[in-house]
N, C-alpha and C positions, 0 to 999 in steps of 0.2 A: 718659942716656935709653935704655931698651931698645928692641929692634926693634919690638915691638908698639906701644909708646907713640909712637915716631917715625912708624910707619905711620898711627896714629890722628891724630896732629897734622896730617899731610899731608892725610888724608881730611877732617878738620875744616876746614882751610883751603880745600879745594876745594868742599865741599858744605854746610858750616855745620851739621853734625850736632850735636845737643845733647850727645851722649855715647855713647861706644862701651862703655866699661867692661868689663873682663875679656874683651874680644874677643867680645862677644855677636853672634850672627848677626842679631838683631832690635834695632837701636838705637831710641832714642826717636823719637817722631813729630816731624817738623820743624814749627816755627812757620809758619803759613800754609798747611800741607798740609791736605787734607781729613781729617776726624777718623778715617776708617776706613782711611787709607793707611799702610802700613808701609814704611819705607825700609830696605833691606837692603844692607849693604856687602859687597863681595867679600872673602872671607877664605880664605887658603890655609894649612892647618895639618895636618901629619901626613898629607899626601896627600888631604885633604878640600878641596873647593872649593864655596863657596856663591856664587852670582852672581844678582843681580837683572837681568832682561832688559828688561822693559817693564811698566808698570803695577804689578800685584801679583804678577807671574809671574816665576819664575826657575828655576834648576836646582841640583842638588846632585850631586857626584861623589865617590866614594871607591873602591869596589871593586864592579864589576858594571855593569849597564846604568844609564844616566843616569836620575836621579830628577828629575821636574819638580814644581813646587809653585806654588800661589797662596795668599798669606797676607795677610789684612787683618783688621781688627777685626770685620767682619761675616761672614767665612767663610774656611775653610781647606780646600785641596784638595791631595792628594799623588798623583802619578802614578808608579807602580812603587816598589819598596822595596829593591832590592839584596838584602843578606843581613841576618840578625837584628842583628848587631853594628852594621852601618852604619845600618840603620833606627833602631836605638836612639840613635845619635849625632844623627840628625835630630830625633827625638822630644824628646831632651833640650833642643835649642835651641828647638823649638816651645813646649815647656812653660815656658821662661823668659819667653815672651810671653803664652801663654794656657794655662790648666790644663784647659779643656774639651776633649772629644774633637774630632778634626777632623771636618768636615762630610762629606767625600767622599774615598774611596780608589779609585783607578782602576788596573787592571792592563792594560797594552797587549797582553800575551800571557802564556803560561804558563811560560816558561823560568825556571829557578831563580834566575838572576842578576837577575831582575826581580820575583820573587814570594816568594823564601825569607824575605825580611824582613817579609812580610805579618803573620806571627805576632806581631811586636813591636807591632802596632797593635791587637791584641785588647783589647777594653774601651776603646780610644782612637779609635774611628771610628764614625760614625753610619750611613754608607752605604758599600757596597763593590760595585763594578761592573766587569764585563769583557764582552767578546764571548762569546756562548753557546758557541762552539767552544773559546775559551780556558779557560773554566771546565771544560768536559768534558776537555780535554787535561790540565789541572792535576790533576784528580781521578784520571785514568787513570795518569799518571806517578807521582803520589804513592802510589797504591795498589800499583803495581808495585815501587816502592822501599820499601814497607812503612813509610812515614813520613807517612801521611795525618793522623795526630794532631798532627804538627808544622806543619801548614798552616792558614792562614786562607783559606777558600774564599769567593769573591765571593757575596754574597747576592742580587745582581741581575745580570741579563744583558740584552743587546740583540742584535738580528739585523742590521739595516742602518744605522739612524741613531737616535740618541736625544738629547734636549736636557735639560740639567740646569742648576740655578742654585745657586751658593754665594756668599752675600754679594752683592756688586755684579757678580761675574763670571758671565757666561753661557757655558756649555760645551756644545759639540756633539761627540758621538762618532760617527765614520763607520766603516763597514766597506765597503771597495771591492773585496773579493775576496781570493783566496788570494795569499800573497806569501812572506814569511819562514816563516810557518806558515799554517794555514787559519783563524786567529782573531786577526789583527792589527788592533787598533783605532788609529785616528787621533784624537787628542784636541785639539780646537780651543778655546782660550780666546779667545772672540770679542772681548771688550773690549780686551784687550791685543794681540790678533791674533798670538798665539804658538801654535804647534802642536807637540805632542809626537808624534813619529813612531814611538816604540819602535824595534824592530829592523828596520823597513822601510827604514831607511837606515844603512849602514855607511860613514861618510865616509872615503874613501881607505883602507879596510881591507877585506881579503877577508872576505866575509860567511859566516855560518853559514846554510846553506839546509837547513832541517829537513824533509826529505822524509818522515820518519816521522810528522810531524804535518801533512802535507798541503801542504807548500811546493810552489810551482810557479813556475819562472822566467818563463815566458811571461806568466802572469797577473800576476806581480809587476811586470813592465814596464808592464802596463796600469794597475795600481794607482798607480804613480808618475806616469804620464801623467794620470790622473784627478786626482791631488793637485795638480799644478802648474796644471791647467786649472780647478780649483775655487776656489783661493785666490788672493789678489792679490799684487802684487810687493812689498808692504810686510810680508808675513808673515815672521816669524822662526820657524825650525824648530829643534827640539831633536832630536838624533839619539841612537840607543841606544848607538852606539860610534863611535870615530874612530881613525884611524891616528896613529902618532907624528908630532907636529908639525902636526896638523890639528885644527881646532876641533870641539867637540861640538855647536855650533850653526851655522846657515848659512841659505842662501836657496834659492830655486827653482833657481838655477844649480848648487848642489851636488846637489840631487835629480836634475836632468837629467844631471849627470856620473855619478851612480851608476846611473841608468837606462841610460846609454850602456855602463857596465861590464857590466850584465846582458845587454844586446843583443849586445855583442861576445863575451861568454861563450857565448851561445846559438849565434851564428854560428860561432864557433871549434869548438864541440862538434859541430855538424852537419858541418863540413868535415873534422874529424878522423875522425869515424865513417865518413863517405863514403870516406875514404882508407884505411880498414881498420886504423887505428892502435888497438891495444888500450889500455885504460885505464891499466894499470900502466906501459906504455911512455910514454904521454902524460904521466903525472905525473913521470916521471924527466926528461923533455925540457923541461918547461914551467916557466918562472920568472915569466912574466907573460902576461896575455891581450893579444894584438895589438889595438891600437886603444884600450887603456885602461892606459897605462903608469903612471899615478899610483897604481894599486893594486899594491902590492908588499910584500915581506916574507914572513912565514910565513902559511900557511893556504890557499894556492892549491889544494891537494889537495882541500879541502872543496868548492870550486866545481866542480872537474873531476868528482869523484864524483857530485855532484848533477846536473850537466848530462848526464852519460852515463846516469844512472838515468832521468832524465826523457825523454830522447830514445829510449832503448832501449824504453820502454813504448810510444812512438809507433810 
């Protein structure tokens, strides 16, 4: 028995799935389940991970920012798209279950590791939405890179909050202010109580703070505070990125931990500037932010660049 067959046998014994067959991401509907419910098994293959979290909502990872999805017989939603190749892999699996276009494509913000795969959904999506600033940023960056023809631009935008429906899942998109960029959307799948945070959370990984697109650390802290105070303790959060050994999903505790990182970064930046330490010296001397030791590895220079830029403007 090969590894896939053995993994399937174990999955069958645990869940009673009617059949996985060829390692499909969308197995047959279970007897006794509601007719619109799709049961999805976790499969790890060639760096790809598909995982059902709750209800019809799960995530996909391969290369780039985490993709969220909600798939049922009544409606399909995809949040972010990574790159064209990776988006194509996801679409291949969706098409094994349904040939019709997905109901809704959401972009959490404009960065290429979350939107370059949009183009793979051309002619395979009914609605496409982002925050108004994210659409503007996407058009501007693509125009500067001379590749606007390779982009699929959202046809709809929102400003502060919007409510959408796809099948049985009710979706609310929130904009709480500037954070990672000036156009980061929070996507709440209300029935499953799962939220895609986009890059508003880097779980134990040094964040990219895109000051060129309106990022603001102080506002970002406020955005995260609003998030944990808006949703309940049972909410599952999907993060855009995570550090080695840390999960791509988590709870309000993980959001508060990242908020603490940003708070400590801001305090450290203020103290360093007040001491007269120049940025290049600070980057040579700093390997972690005091008070946030879980954030480690490569990338701290990005945080130091951003905090000095923000504080210098003040």
